[in-house]
N, C-alpha and C positions, 0 to 999 in steps of 0.2 A: 844483670852485669852489660856491662858494652866493651866488644870487640869486635873486634873484624873476622874473628875467627866462626864465627854468630853463620856471616855473611858465604864467606867459605863450607861451611857446611853443610849450605844449601849446594851445592855442587859433588849429583856422585861420585865423579871419580876426583873426590879430592884429598889432600897429601896426610903421608902415615900420619903426622903429627897431629893435625885437625882433629880425624881419627882417636888421637891417641887420648888427645884431654876430652873433645864432645863424650866421646862411649865410656872414661874411667866415672862411674856411680849415676848416669845422671839424673836418677831418684831422687838422690842426696842432693842431687847439685840442684836440680829445680827445685826442691821444698828449702831448700839456703834462700834463693836465691827470692822467691817468695814470700820470706821470714820477714827477710832485710827489707824486700822492698813493702812491704804491708804494713811494718814497724815506720820505716821514715816517713811514711807515703803519710797514716795517721799525724804522726810528732811532727811533720813540715807544717800540716796543713792548722792544728792547734798552736803551733807560732803564728801564722799571718793573721791568726780569728783575732777579733778583739775581746779586753778583755775587762771583768766589772770592775770597775771603780778605780780603770787608767784613764790618764786624761790623754786626749790624741795628741801628737807629736804637734808642738809650731812650730813652722816653720819661715822665716823670713818672706818665700816664696816653691812654690811648687819646683824638685830639683831633678833637673836626667839623670842622676847617678839614684835615688829614693824609685824612679820609674825600672831604673837596668834592675837591682837588688831584687823589686818582682815579678821582673820579666825570667830571671837565674833562675827562682825556686819553683816558678811554671814549670820551664825549662824540665828541670826534675821530676816534679808531683808528673808532667805528663808523658816524661821516659819512666819516671816504674812502674806506672802503670802499664808500660809495651810490658815491660818483663814481668807481672807476675800475668797481663793477657798469653804469652808468648809459655810462662810455662807453665800456665797452668792445661795451657793445649795438651802441653809437652805430656806430663802428669796423666791428663785424662783421657787421651786417647791416644796409645802407644801406636795403637794400627795406623792409624793414619798418620803420625810421625814417622812411622819405619817402609812409606811410601818413596820418601824422599829419598832411599839408599837404591831406590830400581833407576836404571842405567835408562834402559826401551821401555818406559811407565808409558801408562797411557791421561793418566789422570794429574792434572796440569794442578790441582786445588794443594797436593800437600808444599811443591815449589812454588806455589805461590804464597802459601802465607807462612816460610820457612823463608823466605828477600822476603819480602812485605815488615814480617814481624821486626828481623834483623836489624829492615831500613829506618822504622821507627825509631828505634831505642835508639840507634846509630846518629840519625836526621837529628834527634833533641837533643842527647848531649854533645854535640859537638857546636849545633848552633850557644848552648847554656858557657862550649869552653869561649867560644867568640862574645859572649853578652858579656864573659866575665873579665876579656883581652879588653874591650870596651867601656869597662866599669876605672880601672887602670888608666885606659884613658881620658876621659872621663874628669876623673877624679883630679891628673894633675893638669888638665883647663881648666876646668872651675876653680884651681889656685892663683891660676894665668888670667883670668878673667873673662877668656877664652872662648866656657860653654853657654850654654843655657837648652833650657825646652828646643828650642828649635834647632839643638841635636840629635837629641831622639830619632829623627825620622832618616838620618843618616844612620845611625848607627842601623837601626831596623831594617834600612838595603842592602847595609854592608854584613849582618852577621848573617839576615838570612835568604842573602844571594850568596852569601861565601857557605857556608853550609849547604844550602841543594845544588851549586856547582859542583865543589869538593865532595858529593858521596854521591852524585847520580853519576860524575865523572870513575870513580871509584868501581863502582857496582858497572861501570857500561864495561868497564879495562877487564875489569874480571872475569863475567861472564861472557866476554866476545871469542868467537863468534858464536853460540850459546849456551845453555847453558846444561845444557850434557855434556860438553866440549871442554867447560873451563878447567881450569887448575892443571892443564899441561907441562907449565911449568911455571918458573920464578916469577914468569915479564907479564905474566898474570897478574899474579898477586901482591907483588911489587908496590903496580901503582897504589892502587886500593889501597893495600899500608900505611902508605906516605898520604894519602890525603886523609884516610882516618886520623893521623896520629900530627900531620900540621899542628891546626890547633892546640892541644897539648899542650906539641913543646911550644911554641906560641907563647904560650900562659906560663908555664915553666920559666922560656929563660926572658920574655918581657918584661910582665906585670912585676913579678921581683926591681926592674929595674927606676920603670916606672911610680913603682911607694914609695922608691928614695927618694924618687924628685918631689916625688908631690910631700914627704915630708919633708922637707929642707926647708920648699918653696912657703908651706906652712911657719918654720917656724922665723921664716923671713917677714910674714905677714904679721904675727903674733907678737915679734918683734916695733915693726916698726908703726902699731896699732897706734899702742902708747909713750913707745921711746924706751921705752922699758918691758923688762921680759918675768914677769913675776910667778910666783909659786902652781898659785890656777893656769897660768899660762902654758906655764910648762907642763902640767899638771896634761892640761887638753892635751897638748903636743905627743905627749905619752902615747893617749889615751890611743890616739888616732894611727901613731904608729903602730901601736899592738893592735888593732883591728886589722891593721892590712897585715900586719904579722900571721893571725889566726885566720885570716882568709888561704893566705898560700900554705901555713900547713896543712887546713882541712885537703885542699886540693892535694898536694904533697899524700897526704897521709893515702887521700882516695883511689887517689891514681898509680903512683911506681910502682904497686905489683902488679897493671898491668904494662908497664914500660921491660921490666926484670923476667914476666912471663916469657910474650911476644919474643924480647933476646935469646931464651936455653929453648922456644917452640923456632925461631931462624937458625939456631944453629944445628938443634935436630934433622931438618931436613933437611941441611949441607950434607950431612949425614947418610951413607951408601943402605946399614939397617941401624934404626933407631931402639932394635931393640937387645942390642948387644950389651952385656956385659958392662962397661966401662962405660956407660952409658946412664948407666943403672942410676947416680945419685945424680945427675940433669932433666929423669924421668922422675924423677919423684919432686922433686924443685921444681919444675912446671907442673908437674897436678896439685903439690900444695897454693899455688902464686893463683891457680885454677876455682879453688875453693874460695880463696883472700880474697881474688874478687870481685865474685857472686858474694858477697858478706858488703864488702866497700863499697861498690861501685853504688848501690843503690840507696846505700848512708850520705853519701852526699850532700842531698837536700836536706835533710834536718841539720846537719852537720855544720853549712851553710850557713843555717839562718841563728844558730848559737852562735857563730864567728859573726855574724850582721846584725842583730839585735839582743845578744845575749838570751837567757831564757825567758820570756814573758809570763809568766807561768800556767797556772787550771784553770782559773775561772775565765771562764769566756763566756761571753753577753751578743748573745745573739738576737735582742734589742735593737730595731733600726728605730734610729734617734736621728733630727736636725743635730750637726753641731757647726758652732758660731764658728766664723771665721775669721779673723780676727781683724782684719783690716776696715772687717765690713761695719763692727761694733765699731771705729774708729771710725771710719764716715760717715756714719749713722748721728754720732754724737755730738761728730764736728759740725753736720748738716743743722743741730739742736744748738746749738752751741751760736752761731751763725744764723741764725731764723734772722736777725733783728741787724744786719750791718752795720756799721754806722761809716756816712757817704768818702770820709778819709782814714784813712786804717793807717794808722803811723810807725806799727805794731809790723806792721808785713817787709820792709826790708832787713831788721834785722833777723824776720824769721827767714826772709831767703837768706840771708848769709850764713846761719846757723847749720841749715837744711844744705848752703856747699859746703860749707865747714866738714859735714858727719857724714860726706858720700862714703868716699871713701874708708871709714872706718864701718860704714851700712852695710858695705859690701863686701868688706873684710870677714863680719859676719856672719854674713850669709854663706857665703864661701866657707865657713871652717865649720858652719851650722852642717851645713851638706855632708861631708864628710863626717861629723858626728853623729850623725842622726839615726835613734836606737838606744843613746842613750843618754838618759833625763841628766844623770847630775853634770854631763860633759855641757850640755846645750842651758841648767839652771847657771854654773861659775860663767860661758857665758855673756848669757845674757846680763846678770848682776858689772858686769863687770865693764858690760858694753859702754860708752860714752853716750848711746843713743839711751839707753835705761838710766843712766845718771843722767841724765838732760829731761825726759817725764818724772 
């Protein structure tokens, strides 16, 4: 699971709340993390592999949104691998991990492993949060026809730059002035927790607003494409809205337990003695949400692929074959038909006028198909109702 408590535990003089959750059935907790991360990892890769009998997704042009969705899955896969590695070492070498608690120990490798593995997990999931925010921004810009593949460079700079900056800044403040003297007060820990949860809260607050505006813009585009709002277009708009809803639902399910757990642990930290009887229910709730985090955090990768693409099936096609790009076949057939051009083409002016009149409809179809990528029925309905398709 991904929690700032992983970095806090690397401090030998850690706080009592962190000690409470990290020492609660560590073997069971690590086993839960390994099992959940392994299942999610295998199913996520299965979802992304090409399937037998499945036609490639046909897009008018490559979209930055599809690239962002793939990058989100990659961040989840790498983050899951970090969880599996960290939990495996924790279970397989308990003596090695025990040296983290030594205040004046001479062996630096246990602390190095603790900090490095925790930063790896935190950085990748934080980058996944930023990519999810970029997906909401890109979806809105695509509908507004203000985005394209060129913007993916800006998304890379923003995502990886902010993820690394916030992670390094939070770790530096937590371990200042040294690893052995961190967590002497909340002034060290609070900035670290803020930098960890800023991208998570940003997705929870801002993404629903951007998704709602995108859905409204999609409805306007569908109405303005032919001047009417048919049942197919209404259904397509509903499917795009449902896709956004599923994305946010998965995110809330996987990460709401982290917010609840952190709130409970901070409340315990403010108490003089967290072992008092009146705090028993709060301690139990914190431990329960801690285990829930170990189950739900790694499952985000697989659940996101379900929200993005739906269930793609079990039949994996590992054979490489060249897939013909639609516009390549069109251009080759055009060259074949015009191998002997006439000196004067009287139909060129008519063709140019039709091209100009269908430009807006084509851009609208491209924007909608980018948002509905992965939904075969939506792509087929969009193609059949498109004026370009009807002209062909």
